[in-house]
N, C-alpha and C positions, 0 to 999 in steps of 0.2 A: 485407579493411579498406577496399579502394578504394570500395567501395559506399558506404562512409560518410564518404569524403573524410578519413580519418585516418591514411592510410599515411605520409606526412611526419611528422605529428604523433607518431604512435606510435614510429616509427623514432627521433625526437628524443629523446623519454622515454627509450627503451630504452639510447641512447648516453649519455646523462647518468647513468643509474642505473648502467651499467656502470663509467663513469669513476669514479664516487663509490665503487664497491665496489673498485676497484683501489688507491685511497688510503687504505681503510680498516684495512688491516694484515690480517695473516695470520688472526687468528680471525674475521674476517668471514665468509669463505665456509664455510658450513656444510652439510653435506648431510642436509638435513630434509625428510620428507615430511608434509605437512600434510592432514590430512582435514577436508573441507568440507561442510557440510549447507545447503541452502537449501529453500525452498517454491515452488511454483507452476512445475510443469514447462514449462510453454509460455514460461517465460522462460530456458529453458537457453541459448539461442543467445547471450544478452549475456555470459554466464560463459564460453561456450566462445570467444567472439571475445577475451575480456580475458586469458585463460589463457596464450596463448604469448607475448603482450606481457609478462606479469610474469615467466614463467620465464625469458624471455630476459634481463630487467633483473636477475634474481636466479638465476644458473645453480645455487647450491648448494641450491634450494627447488623441490620438486616437489608438485603438487596432486592430491589425489585426491577426486573429488567422490563423495558416497552418493548413492543413489537419490533425486531429489527428492520432497519431502512434497506432497499434493494442495493443502494451504493452510497458513495460519501455525497454526491450531489443531492441526493433525496433527503439526505439526513441533514445537509445544510438548509434545505427548504423547509424541512419539518420544524428546525430550530427557529428560524426567523417566523414562520407564523406562531409558534409555540410563545416566542416573546411577546408577541402584540397581545396574545391573550394572559400574558404574566404567569405562565405555568410551565416553565423550564425545568427539565430534570435536573438533579444534582450534579451528576457525572456524564460526560458525553466522548466518545471516542470519533474525533473528526479527523478527516484526510488532513494531511499537512498543509495542502492548498488553500484549506478554510480557516487556517489559524488567523491571518489578515482580517478576514471578514468578521469572525467572531471578536477579535480584539477591536476593531474600528467600531463596531457596534455597542461596545461597551458590554458585553454579555457574558464574556469570559474572566473568570478571576485571576489576577497575576499572582504567581506561586513563588517569586524570588524570596519573600522574606520567609515562607515556610521552608524552602529548602536550605536556607542559611541557618534556620533554627536548629535542622537536623545535621549540620555539620558540612554542609555543601556537597557538590555533585559526587566526589570521590568517596565520602562516607557512605553513600547508599550505592555505589557501584555503576554510575554513570560516567561515561567520557564527557567532560565539559564541552567539547566542540559539537557532539551529538545533540545538544541541547539546542543548538541555532536553529534547528528544524521546526521549534515548537516556539521561536521568539519572534516578537514584532516591535518595532522601534525599540529595541534593547530590553524589552521586558519579557519573562518568561510566562507563556499561558497555556503551557501544556507540558507533558514529560512524554518522548518518544516511546511509543508502546510496541508497534509493529514498523519493521522496515523491510522494503523489497526492491527488487530492480526488475527492469523490463528484461527477459532473456528469449533466446530463440529454442524452442523445443523440436527435436527431429524424432519421426518414428523411423529408427534405424532398420526395421524390416522392409518399410517401403522404400528406403533409400536403396537398399541392396536390390530390391525388385526392379528399381528403376536404373540399374547398372552403376551405381555409384558406391564408394567406399564409405560407410559409417565412420571409420577410424581417421578420415581426410574429409571431414566437412568443411563447406565453405564458411569463410568468416566475414565476407562481405556481400551487401546487397545483391549485386549483380550475379554472384554464384549462387546465393541463396535463391534468388528469383528463377535462374536456369534451372537448378535442381527441382524447383516447385514446379515449373512446367513440364519436366520429364515425369515426375509422379504424377501430375494430373493426367497424363496421357496413358496411365495404365488402365486395364480393364477394371470394371465395376465402379460403384458409387464413390469415387476417391477426389478428394479435394487435394490440390496440390501445397499451396501454401495460402496461410491466412495471417492477416496483421490485424490485430484486435484494437479498433479505434474506437471502441464505443464506452460510453461512461465514465465515470470517476475523474471529471474534470480535465478531460481529454490528456490524461497523463501520457499515453502513449504516443500521441502525436506532439506533444511537448518534448518528448524524448527525443523524436527525431529531429527537431529543431535544435535542442541542446547539442545532439551528437554532430551536428553540421556547424556548431559553433555559432549559432544565433540565438535571441529569444525574442518573443512575441514584441516586447516592446523596448525602446532604450533606457540606458540605465536611470535616466529622471523620470521614467514612465510618462513623458510628454508626447511620445510620437509612437505611433504602430508600425512594427518591422515587417509586417506580412507582405511588403512591395519588393522585397530583396530576392536574390538568386538562391539563398538558401531553401527560404521558405517554398519556392517553385520547386525545388529539388525533393523535399520531403513530400509534397503533394504528387509528385511523379512517382515516388516510391510505393505510395499507397496505391495510386492508380495501377502500377504494375502488377501489385498483388492482384488487384482485379482481372489481370490478364492471366493470371497463373493459378487458375481454378477457385479462388475464393468466392463463395457462394453467400449470399446475404442471408444470414442467419442473426439471431439474438447470440449476445455473449455466452451464454449457458448452453447453447446449443453447438456453437463452435467448440466449447470445451468438451462437452459430450462426444462430439466427434472425433477429437483426439483422443479421448479415453477409450473410444470404441474401436480404433484402428483405421479410421476412415478419412483422417488427415494427416498429410505428410510433414508440413513444416506449420508451426504455430509460433509467432511472436505474442508474448503474453507475459504475465507478472511471474517472478519467481515464488510467489506466496502459494500459488496452487500445486508446487511440485510434489510435495508430501501426499496431498490428497490423490494426485495422479498415481504416484507410486503405490499407494494402498489400494486404489480402485483398479489399476492394471495388471498388478502383481506379475506374474511370468507370461501374460499373453502376448506382450510386444515389449520391445527393448526401447526404454527411453534415452533418448541423447539430449545434451544442452549446449548451447554455446552462447558466448557473451554478445550482448547488443552491439551491432558493429558502429564504429567510429569512423566517419569520412573526413574529418577535419582534426588537425594536430591540436586545435583548441576545444575540442569536443567533449562534451561531459554527458553524464547520464542521470537524470533526476531520481532520487529516490522516493517509492511510493511508500503508502502505509498511513499510519494513524497517531496522534497525539492524544493521549488521555487528559481531558481538560475539566476543570472544576466550574462549575455554574451556580453552585449553592452560595445562598446569601446569607443564612442564619448562622452564628458563630459555631453551634453544635454541629450543625451540617456540614460546615467546612472543615472542622476538625475530623469528623468521620470520613468525610471525602478524601482528605489528605492522605489519611491512613489507607484507604482503598486505592489511590493514585501510588502510593508508595508500593504497596503488594503487588499491583497487577505490572510494575515495573521492576520488581524486585527479581532476584535468581530463580526462584521457583515457578512462579507465573510465567516469566519468560522463557523458562525451559519448556513449560507446557505449550505455550505459543509456538516456540520452535517445532516441537515435535508433532503438534497437529497441523502444521501449516509448513509452507516453505520460507515464511518470514525469517530475517536475520535477527539474533537478540540484540537487545538495548541496554544489557547488563553484563558488566565485565566480570563480576563475581560468578555469574551462571557460566561463563566460559573458561573461568580458572579453577573450578570445582569438577573434578573427575566423576563424582556423582551425577551430575547435571550434564553440561554440556562440553566439558573437559576433551572428550575423546569423539564427541559426536561428528564433528566433520572429518575427522580421519577415517571413520566407518562409514561415512555418507558423501563419497567424493563428488556426485552430483550436484549436491547442495553447495559446493564451492564456487560454481559459475556466478553465482549472484554475489558473494563474498569478495571474489576476486576484482569485481568492477567498482568496490567501494574507493579506491584511489583516484578515480574518476567521477565521483559522486558530486552531485550539485543540488541546488533546492528545488523542490517542485513549484513552479511557478504559479503567481495567482495574480489575476487582473486587479487593477485598483478600483476603486469605487463600489457601489452597491449593487453592480449588476453582474457580478463574476459568475454566479450560477446561470443566469440566463445567456451569458457569453459563451458558456461552455455548450450549452444546449445547441446555440446556434452554431457553433463550430463542427459538433456532431453532426447536425443536419448536412452540412456541406460535405463533410468526410463520407458520409453514406451515399450520397450522390456521386462523389468521386470514386469510390471503392467498388460501385456497381455499375461503373462505366458509363452513367448517364451525363456526366460533364467532363471535360478536359481538364488536366491539371492547371492551365492558364485560366479558365474558366472559374475553377475553384479558388484560384488565388484572388481574383477579382471580387468573387462572392464575398469572401472572408473579409476584404477590407471594407465593401460596402455595408455587412451586416454586422460587422464588431465596432467600427469606428463610431457610430452614433450612440453606442452603449458606454462609452468611456467618459470618465470626467472630462468637462472642458471649462 
């Protein structure tokens, strides 16, 4: 913990929690084992760092983590299978786009009463509006745990080699793609520009749609909007990345290509920025820019996860609520921020100079995502039971588009043909 300058803060939190438990009466100290499930294996370290602090503060509770799912879609599929078998974990960290699914299936436990009993959002350091990301039909089914934005990464060294100025980077898709083609023309195994459209509920594609001022369906969710001009424009942008040096790789291979210095421009989540800074060090210069907006009504969906309760037994629910509060509390949120590029979801962490009070002043690259918060919107989730399958269908179409196997117009028609039958009728 000393590497994060959290040693003193962590001890203070633990001491306070222990004092509280001593005064809570004999029924407070319960021996409970909580099963916890999360996605994205390379984020394991932030859970590992938080666990001993939590278990010290709550000596009657032990955590057991399941093997992490590769992404949020995989975690959602695991959850649906586990629900059939009647073996759900007690706590899960689900992507924002899957809150609707977990609520509609009656799997997640509403948290409104528990939050009210603890004094409401402000008492725990939550901005009330931020909780909307984990609400469905007015009920709170989770607490925001991680929050990220899509941003544009540049390799400043390759930008210079291509004859451009990293101090004056393009802020629109036309300029980004033009620079990508210049970088792609450099000698060596260089990819000019990549738009990561893979996995995680089509988050980046949905970001394109939102940035262009449209959503996949109308407000009543009775009609698919994929036949509009904005959708065609979004598909054209992905197609143009395929013409700017994008090679068909897995998400992890693309990320490694940027870290190794062989990728010039990478549209991806802000959540990997800290990891890149650690991996890359001084080997190359990282620059970042906001996700472009082409419409005055454009918005950018937040990515990340809600921590949600699935425990049914009262003792497990009490233990799970303590864990939810801890992981969304100031110390755990500081761990999250400093191990990743996620933004904090606890105001107390931002106000405390020993935690994140001076973090963004000292890490200006991290501000790119924060500055997009005024145009943030929800991560869209399709209605009905086929949300995960729809995401896979869309990804298959985008993969063929990004590898130039189909045109934007063909991709648009395929999206309509493949998604429409999977929607509620």
